[in-house]
N, C-alpha and C positions, 0 to 999 in steps of 0.2 A: 296172387301176392305181388307186391312191387319189389324190385331189386334195389338195394341201396347202392348209391354211388360211393365207391370206396376211394375216390380221388386218384385212382391210378390210370387216368386217361392219358394216352400218349398222343403227342402231336406228330403227325406224319408230314414230312416235307420231302418233296421230290428231289432226287439226286441232281436234276438239272438246275434247281435253285442253288444248291451247294456249289455246283460247278460254276454257275454264273457269278456268285458272290466271290468265289476264289479267283476267278479271272479279273473281276473288278478290283480285288485287293492287290493282285499282282500288277495290274495296270496303274493303280494309284501309287503303289510303291515305286514303279518306274517313273511316274510323274514327279514324285517327291525327289528322287535322285536327279532328275532333269532340272527341276526348279532350283535345287541346291547349287547346280553349276551355272545358273544364270544370275547375273547381278541385277536384282530388283531393288537394291537399296534397302531401306528399312522394311519393305514389304515382304522380303524373302521369308523371314521367320513367320509372319502372319499367314502367308499362303501355305507354308509347310504345316503349320499347326491346324489350319482349316482342313487340309487333306487328311491329317491324322485324325481329326474329329470325325470326318466322314468314314474313315476306315474303322474307327472304334465303334461307331454307330452300327455299321454293318455287322461287325462281330457280335456285338451285344444283341442286336435284334434277331439275327438269323442263327448263328452258331450257339448262342446261349439261350435261344428260344424265349427271350423276354417278350418278343412281339406277340406270342401266343399264350403267355401266362396271365395270371390274375392281375387286376389293376393295382393291388398293393405293392407288387414288385416294381411296377412303373413309378409308384410314389417313392419307393426307396431309392431308385435310380435318380429321380429328380432331386431328392434331398442330398444325395452324394454329390451330384453335379453342382448344386448350389453351394455346398460346402467347399468344393474344389475351386469354384469361381471366387468365393470370398478369400480363400487362401492366396490365389493368384493375384487378386486385386490388392490385398494387403502387402504382399511381397513387392508388387510393382510400385506401390506408394512408398514403401520403405527404400527401395532401390532408387527411386526418382529423387527423393529429398535428402540423400546422403551427401 
């Protein structure tokens, strides 16, 4: 007889991966604080948001295990990010033309 897959498969990630990601998050946080103290003009916010995007991607991929989940979850994440981008763009347009 064949055993049925109950969908309770667990993804096993080494502790070293978690420690590496944690060190990366701490390092990127230190970099964000350092960038905030440097005057880059209009690019300070862009650099800080880019670093925040990298940190969020690490958290979503590793700690939330989206990297190892079914593709439908990745589609949902893409839809959420597209919606967020539209909201940011509309807000930016509204702010620019006031």
